[in-house]
Structures are given as structure tokens and as C-alpha cells.
C-alpha positions as CSV (number, residue, x, y, z in Angstrom):
1,X,101.5,148.6,96.2
2,X,101.7,144.8,96.1
3,X,101.9,142.9,92.9
4,X,98.5,142.2,91.3
5,X,97.3,138.7,92.1
6,X,96.8,136.4,89.2
7,X,94.2,133.8,88.0
8,X,95.3,130.8,85.9
9,X,93.3,130.0,82.7
10,X,92.8,126.4,81.6
11,X,95.7,126.9,79.2
12,X,98.0,127.6,82.1
13,X,98.4,131.3,81.2
14,X,98.2,133.6,84.3
15,X,96.3,136.8,84.0
16,X,95.7,139.6,86.5
17,X,92.8,139.1,88.9
18,X,92.1,142.8,88.6
19,X,91.7,144.2,85.1
20,X,90.1,147.1,83.2
21,X,86.6,147.3,81.8
22,X,85.6,149.5,78.9
23,X,81.8,149.4,79.0
24,X,80.4,152.9,78.0
25,X,83.7,154.0,76.6
26,X,84.0,155.2,73.1
27,X,80.5,156.8,73.1
28,X,81.5,160.5,73.4
29,X,84.6,161.9,71.6
30,X,84.9,164.6,74.3
31,X,85.7,161.8,76.9
32,X,88.1,159.9,74.6
33,X,91.3,161.4,76.0
34,X,90.4,160.7,79.6
35,X,89.3,157.1,78.7
36,X,92.6,156.4,76.9
37,X,94.7,157.9,79.8
38,X,92.7,155.8,82.3
39,X,93.5,152.6,80.4
40,X,97.1,153.5,80.1
41,X,97.3,154.3,83.8
42,X,95.9,150.9,84.6
43,X,98.5,149.2,82.3
44,X,101.3,151.1,84.1
45,X,100.0,149.7,87.4
46,X,99.9,146.1,86.3
47,X,96.2,145.9,85.4
48,X,97.1,144.4,82.0
49,X,93.8,142.6,81.3
50,X,91.5,144.8,79.2
51,X,87.9,143.7,78.5
52,X,86.0,145.2,75.7
53,X,83.3,144.2,73.2
54,X,81.9,145.0,69.7
55,X,78.7,146.1,71.5
56,X,80.4,148.9,73.6
57,X,79.9,152.1,71.8
58,X,79.2,150.0,68.6
59,X,82.9,149.4,68.3
60,X,83.9,152.7,69.8
61,X,85.4,151.1,73.0
62,X,87.6,148.8,70.9
63,X,88.9,151.9,69.1
64,X,89.7,153.6,72.4
65,X,91.4,150.4,73.6
66,X,93.5,150.4,70.4
67,X,94.8,153.8,71.2
68,X,95.6,152.9,74.8
69,X,97.6,149.7,73.9
70,X,99.4,151.2,70.9
71,X,103.1,150.2,71.1
72,X,102.5,147.8,74.1
73,X,100.2,145.1,72.7
74,X,102.4,142.3,74.0
75,X,102.0,143.6,77.6
76,X,98.2,143.2,77.4
77,X,95.8,140.3,77.8
78,X,93.1,141.5,75.4
79,X,89.4,140.3,75.7
80,X,86.5,141.1,73.4
81,X,83.0,139.8,72.9
82,X,80.8,139.0,69.9
83,X,77.1,139.9,69.7
84,X,74.8,136.9,69.8
85,X,73.3,137.7,66.4
86,X,76.8,137.5,64.9
87,X,77.5,134.2,66.5
88,X,76.9,131.8,63.6
89,X,80.1,129.9,62.5
90,X,80.7,132.3,59.7
91,X,79.5,135.3,61.6
92,X,81.9,134.8,64.6
93,X,84.8,134.8,62.2
94,X,83.7,137.9,60.4
95,X,82.9,139.7,63.7
96,X,86.3,138.8,65.1
97,X,88.0,140.3,62.0
98,X,86.1,143.5,62.4
99,X,87.1,143.7,66.1
100,X,90.7,143.0,65.2
101,X,90.6,145.8,62.7
102,X,89.2,148.3,65.3
103,X,91.7,147.1,67.9
104,X,94.6,147.4,65.4
105,X,95.9,144.0,66.4
106,X,96.3,140.5,64.7
107,X,94.9,138.5,67.6
108,X,92.7,138.5,70.7
109,X,93.8,136.6,73.8
110,X,90.2,135.7,74.7
111,X,87.0,136.0,72.7
112,X,83.6,135.7,74.4
113,X,80.0,135.1,73.3
114,X,78.4,138.1,74.9
115,X,75.1,136.2,75.7
116,X,73.1,133.4,74.2
117,X,71.0,134.1,71.1
118,X,69.4,132.4,68.2
119,X,72.5,130.6,66.9
120,X,73.2,127.1,68.2
121,X,76.2,126.7,70.5
122,X,77.6,124.1,68.1
123,X,77.9,126.8,65.4
124,X,79.4,129.4,67.8
125,X,82.0,127.0,69.2
126,X,82.9,125.8,65.7
127,X,83.6,129.4,64.7
128,X,85.6,130.0,67.9
129,X,87.7,126.9,67.2
130,X,88.3,128.0,63.6
131,X,89.6,131.3,64.9
132,X,91.8,129.6,67.5
133,X,93.3,127.3,64.9
134,X,94.0,130.3,62.7
135,X,95.8,132.1,65.6
136,X,93.3,134.9,65.6
137,X,92.3,134.2,69.2
138,X,94.2,132.5,72.0
139,X,91.2,131.1,73.7
140,X,87.4,131.5,73.8
141,X,84.7,131.7,76.4
142,X,81.2,132.8,77.2
143,X,79.4,135.6,79.1
144,X,76.1,135.6,81.0
145,X,75.9,131.8,81.1
146,X,74.2,130.2,84.1
147,X,75.0,126.7,85.2
148,X,72.4,125.1,82.8
149,X,74.0,126.9,79.9
150,X,77.4,125.8,81.0
151,X,76.3,122.2,81.2
152,X,74.7,122.4,77.8
153,X,78.0,123.9,76.4
154,X,80.0,121.0,77.8
155,X,78.0,118.6,75.7
156,X,78.8,120.5,72.4
157,X,81.8,119.3,70.4
158,X,84.9,121.2,71.7
159,X,82.6,122.9,74.3
160,X,85.0,121.8,77.0
161,X,87.6,124.2,75.6
162,X,85.7,127.1,77.2
163,X,88.3,129.3,79.0
164,X,86.1,131.7,81.0
165,X,82.6,132.8,81.9
166,X,81.9,136.5,82.4
167,X,78.9,137.3,84.6
168,X,77.5,140.0,86.8
169,X,79.1,139.4,90.2
170,X,79.6,141.7,93.2
171,X,78.7,142.0,96.9
172,X,75.1,142.8,96.1
173,X,74.8,140.2,93.3
174,X,76.0,136.9,94.9
175,X,73.6,134.5,93.3
176,X,76.3,132.7,91.4
177,X,77.9,131.5,94.7
178,X,75.0,129.0,95.0
179,X,76.1,126.7,92.2
180,X,77.7,128.4,89.1
181,X,80.8,129.7,90.9
182,X,81.6,126.4,92.7
183,X,81.1,124.5,89.4
184,X,83.5,126.8,87.5
185,X,86.0,126.7,90.4
186,X,86.0,122.9,90.4
187,X,86.7,122.8,86.7
188,X,89.3,125.6,86.6
189,X,87.2,127.9,84.5
190,X,87.7,131.5,85.7
191,X,84.7,133.7,86.3
192,X,85.1,137.3,85.1
193,X,83.1,139.7,87.4
194,X,81.6,142.6,85.5
195,X,80.1,145.6,87.3
196,X,82.1,144.7,90.4
197,X,81.1,147.9,92.2
198,X,77.5,147.8,90.9
199,X,78.1,150.8,88.6
200,X,79.2,152.8,91.7
201,X,76.2,152.0,93.8
202,X,78.2,149.9,96.3
203,X,80.4,152.8,97.0
204,X,77.4,154.4,98.7
205,X,76.7,151.5,101.0
206,X,76.8,152.4,104.6
207,X,78.5,149.2,105.7
208,X,81.2,149.5,103.0
209,X,81.8,153.1,104.1
210,X,82.1,152.0,107.7
211,X,84.6,149.3,106.9
212,X,86.5,151.4,104.5
213,X,87.1,154.1,107.1
214,X,88.6,151.6,109.5
215,X,91.3,150.8,106.9
216,X,91.7,154.3,105.4
217,X,90.4,152.8,102.2
218,X,87.5,153.6,99.9
219,X,84.2,151.6,99.7
220,X,85.1,150.7,96.1
221,X,88.3,149.1,97.3
222,X,86.4,147.1,99.8
223,X,84.0,145.9,97.1
224,X,87.0,144.9,94.9
225,X,88.7,143.2,97.9
226,X,85.7,140.9,98.2
227,X,86.1,139.7,94.7
228,X,89.9,139.4,95.0
229,X,89.4,137.1,97.9
230,X,87.6,134.6,95.7
231,X,89.5,131.8,93.9
232,X,89.4,132.0,90.1
233,X,87.6,135.3,90.0
234,X,88.7,138.2,87.8
235,X,87.2,141.7,88.5
236,X,87.0,144.2,85.6
237,X,86.0,147.6,87.0
238,X,85.6,150.4,84.5
239,X,86.7,153.9,85.2
240,X,87.5,156.9,82.9
241,X,89.3,158.6,85.8
242,X,93.0,157.8,86.0
243,X,93.1,158.5,89.7
244,X,90.2,156.2,90.3
245,X,91.9,153.5,88.4
246,X,95.0,153.9,90.7
247,X,92.7,153.7,93.7
248,X,91.1,150.5,92.4
249,X,94.6,149.0,91.9
250,X,95.4,149.6,95.6
251,X,92.5,147.2,96.6
252,X,95.1,144.4,96.3
253,X,96.7,145.7,99.5
254,X,93.4,145.6,101.5
255,X,93.4,142.8,104.2
256,X,90.1,142.7,106.0
257,X,89.6,141.1,109.4
258,X,87.4,138.0,109.9
259,X,85.0,140.3,111.8
260,X,84.7,142.5,108.8
261,X,84.2,139.6,106.4
262,X,81.4,138.4,108.7
263,X,79.9,141.9,108.7
264,X,79.9,142.0,104.9
265,X,78.1,138.6,104.9
266,X,75.5,140.0,107.2
267,X,75.0,143.1,105.1
268,X,75.1,141.2,101.8
269,X,74.1,137.6,102.6
270,X,75.3,134.8,100.3
271,X,72.5,132.9,98.5
272,X,70.6,130.2,100.3
273,X,68.8,129.0,97.2
274,X,69.0,129.0,93.4
275,X,68.1,132.3,91.8
276,X,68.0,133.4,88.1
277,X,71.3,134.7,86.8
278,X,71.6,138.4,87.3
279,X,72.3,140.5,84.2
280,X,72.7,144.2,83.3
């Protein structure tokens, strides 16, 4: 397998363009062992970016992540997210401390606002900056922000320090290509694509199945290859199956023909007009 391609953050740090999601992990103790093993398998394969959140399993996913990264924290680029109702200046700091405790680490590499809520962005950013100065986080960013939200963020004191925007993006959810993705690309702000296989639904697409067969690949690998082809995009598929994680990693070796890219555009057309930001 080839090396995992990288995306460069505004700080100059390079991170894998293919990482590991943890949504729906930490919700059932009977699945914990498989979830931990899946994350460990991903780390072994070079998928060293792990995305989690205080929301996932109400902290359960962070605890699963802690067990997966035990003894190898320095190999991992660790991302977590704060609930919007915890995103006051004081609340951000307190929520981060709770996440650090669950993750059994002294720092996050990237801390995101999960989505916009009642607290002004000025407060949230001030909290993020306080955490950054204290060394509790390496950088901060946002999630589920459309272009209007990003433009508003840029007007907030220190808002220009935003290091990433995590949004729903995959072959069947291409709306951000109209304006948000180009805007982020121009400014060197990476886009983290959650649900890159549309929670498995894209794997059942007839067109992806057809193309995958031609390359002795899986439809999920084709869906991930689509995102890996985009500049500044980080895909974070979630799987609690170690073998599936290994399959996902092999998407980096998939080199589609121009004819197949054209076929994917026909089956999943890029946007021709502005649409509301898709969310799950």
C-alpha cells in the first residue's frame, strides 16, 4: 500500500488525508473491543488522525479513543468537538478539560465547535484562543459552517486562526463544491469530510459497484478515492471492523481513469447553484 497522502494545516503541520471517525462508538460496551481494535488497526496503517467528540456516546467515544491510543499518543493527530451549548468562553475551557480527562491526554491537536448555537462566536473563539495559549489545544476550528458562517467568523477577533471546517461531504452530498469548498481551498483551510460513504449507502450505488469491479476494488474505496482526489480535503470514515478499516486505507492506491471520473460526475452531478449546507 502507498503512503497515506497528507493535507497541510494553516500552521504548516501535515496530517493524513484519510483518518478515522468515531461517531456511534462508545455506545455499547459489547462492541468496545472491536472498536478499539479498529482504531488501532487504522493507526498501524498510517491513518493517524482520529476524530471524536464529546457528543459521541456522551463521551463514550472519547473513552474508546483513549484506550486505542494508549502508549502511542505522540503518533496521533487527535481531534475532538465541543457541544454548541458548552461553547461560551468559560464553557469551552471546561468542556475541553472534560474531554482531555476522558481521552487521558494533556492536549488536543485540533478542537472544533460542533455546530453553531446560542453563544456568540466571539466568546467561543476567545475560549479556543485561551486553550491554545495554555497548550491544551494545538489549533481550533469549526464544524457544519457554511460560507456565510465562515465569513462571519473571519470578522471575529482571532477568527482568522480557524484551522479547519468539518462538514458533510461525499459523492452524493456535493453542495459545498459550489462556494464553500473553493473558498476554504483558496485560504488553505482544510475541509474535513464526515460520512464520506454516506453511512454505507454509497457502497450500494450501482455506478460505484460497476466502477469498483473494473479495478478489483470496493465501492467504498471508490467513494473515498473521490475525496482523496480533492485538494485540502480530509476524509474520516468510521468503521468498527478492522478489516474494513484496512480496506478503506487501500483507497489511496486507487487511480481512476478520466472516463470513470466523468461517469461519477454524471451519476452524482456537481452543484449548479447554491444549496443549504447538508448536515446529519
